[in-house]
C-alpha positions in Angstrom: -12.9 26.7 -24.5 -10.4 26.7 -21.6 -7.5 29.2 -22.0 -4.0 27.9 -22.1 -3.2 29.8 -18.9 -6.1 28.2 -17.0 -4.9 24.8 -18.0 -1.3 25.5 -16.9 -2.4 26.9 -13.5 -3.1 23.5 -11.9 0.2 22.1 -13.2 2.1 25.1 -11.9 0.3 24.7 -8.5 1.2 21.0 -8.3 4.8 21.7 -9.2 5.0 24.4 -6.5 3.6 22.0 -3.9 6.2 19.4 -5.0 9.0 22.0 -4.8 7.9 22.9 -1.3 7.8 19.3 -0.2 11.2 18.6 -1.8 12.7 21.6 -0.1 11.4 20.5 3.3 12.7 16.9 2.7 16.0 18.2 1.6 16.4 20.3 4.8 15.2 17.5 7.0 17.2 14.6 5.6 20.3 16.4 4.2 19.7 15.3 0.6 20.0 17.7 -2.3 16.8 19.0 -3.9 18.3 17.9 -7.3 18.6 14.3 -6.0 15.0 14.2 -4.7 13.7 15.7 -7.9 15.7 13.2 -10.0 14.2 10.3 -8.0 10.7 11.8 -8.3 11.1 12.1 -12.1 12.6 8.7 -12.5 9.9 7.1 -10.3 6.6 8.9 -11.3 7.5 11.5 -13.9 6.2 14.0 -11.3 2.7 12.5 -11.1 1.4 12.6 -7.5 -1.3 10.0 -8.4 1.1 7.5 -9.9 0.3 3.8 -9.1 2.6 1.1 -10.5 1.3 -2.4 -11.5 3.3 -3.7 -8.5 1.5 -1.3 -6.1 4.1 1.5 -5.7 2.4 4.7 -4.8 2.8 8.4 -5.4 5.6 10.7 -6.4 8.3 8.6 -5.0 6.6 5.3 -5.8 6.7 3.8 -2.3 5.6 0.2 -1.8 2.8 -0.3 0.8 5.1 -1.8 3.4 7.7 0.9 3.0 5.0 3.6 3.2 3.7 2.1 6.4 7.1 1.9 8.0 8.1 5.4 7.0 4.8 7.0 7.9 5.0 5.5 11.4 8.7 6.5 11.8 8.0 10.1 10.7 4.5 10.6 12.1 2.9 11.2 8.7 -0.8 11.1 7.7 -2.7 8.2 6.2 -2.6 9.1 2.5 0.4 7.8 0.6 -0.6 10.0 -2.4 -0.5 13.2 -0.4 2.5 15.0 -2.0 4.3 16.2 1.1 4.0 13.0 3.1 5.0 10.9 0.1 8.1 13.0 -0.6 9.1 13.0 3.1 8.6 9.3 3.4 10.5 8.6 0.2 13.4 11.0 1.0 13.7 9.6 4.6 13.9 6.1 3.2 16.4 7.2 0.5 18.5 8.8 3.2 18.4 5.6 5.4 19.5 3.6 2.3 22.3 6.1 1.6 23.5 5.8 5.1 23.5 2.0 4.9 24.8 1.4 1.4 26.5 4.6 0.2 26.6 5.7 -3.4 25.4 4.5 -5.9 24.2 1.4 -3.9 21.4 3.4 -2.2 19.7 4.0 -5.6 19.8 0.3 -6.4 18.4 -0.5 -2.9 15.7 2.1 -3.4 14.6 0.5 -6.7 15.1 -3.2 -6.0 14.7 -3.2 -2.2 17.4 -3.3 0.5 17.0 -7.1 0.9 17.6 -7.8 -2.7 20.5 -5.3 -2.9 22.1 -6.9 0.2 21.8 -10.4 -1.5 23.5 -8.9 -4.6 26.3 -7.6 -2.4 26.6 -11.0 -0.8 26.8 -12.6 -4.3 23.6 -14.5 -3.9 21.5 -12.5 -6.4 22.0 -10.3 -9.4 20.3 -7.0 -9.8 17.4 -6.8 -12.4 18.1 -4.9 -15.6 15.4 -2.5 -14.5 17.4 -1.6 -11.4 20.6 -1.1 -13.4 18.7 1.2 -15.9 17.1 3.0 -12.9 20.4 3.8 -11.3 21.8 5.0 -14.6 18.8 7.1 -15.2 18.9 8.9 -11.8 22.7 9.4 -12.0 22.3 10.8 -15.6 19.7 13.2 -14.3 22.2 14.3 -11.7 25.2 14.5 -14.0 25.3 18.2 -14.0 24.6 18.5 -10.3 26.7 18.3 -7.2 27.8 14.7 -6.7 25.8 12.9 -4.0 29.0 11.0 -3.0 30.0 14.1 -0.9 27.1 13.6 1.5 28.1 12.4 5.0 26.8 9.0 6.0 25.1 8.4 9.4 25.2 5.0 11.1 22.4 3.1 9.3 22.1 0.6 12.2 20.7 3.4 14.3 17.6 3.7 12.1 14.4 1.9 13.2 13.7 1.5 9.5 15.9 -1.6 9.3 15.6 -4.9 11.2 17.8 -4.6 14.3 18.0 -0.8 13.9 16.9 1.7 16.5 18.2 -0.3 19.5 21.1 0.1 21.9 23.4 3.0 22.2 23.5 3.8 18.5 19.7 3.7 18.4 19.4 6.7 20.7 19.8 9.0 17.8 17.7 9.1 14.7 18.7 9.8 11.2 15.4 11.7 10.9 15.3 15.4 11.7 12.4 16.8 13.6 10.9 20.1 12.6 13.2 21.7 15.2 16.3 20.3 13.6 17.2 17.7 16.2 18.6 14.3 15.0 20.3 15.6 11.9 23.1 13.2 10.8 
């Protein structure tokens, strides 16, 4: 028989690794740890091995194309299920969406995709009920936390994550922060 303490140890270890990854992502992208945790819990219920029927992967449920873009932008490893890399990619993407769409639009864009959210803003498409429920869920998880609306927004057009981003004068600065702190919005 396995003791209760022995069963809890791996869970506590995983939670600690997630905490460390979220703290790093928070410092790097200027997002609150509470926001990142709220997204992790809404997306995967804190399960690093989560895989959705649509192919979204890991703690922050990144779609393959998003993972590929963010891992290249941030110089991450090959494994989308590696907790640190998944959280960094997801938080970096979340920050880029915040800078582009503000609050609460960035949450809808994270769930439905920026193209679909932009079409919604243009009046060409409605948001799925799933997205509306997702935004409400994340905001409810944050209801007792510092409002995310107080975060400063960077010029989203400077990000290479979006088509047309990363070029010209605005493209000379990145919304992503290196380990030395350069590039912080």
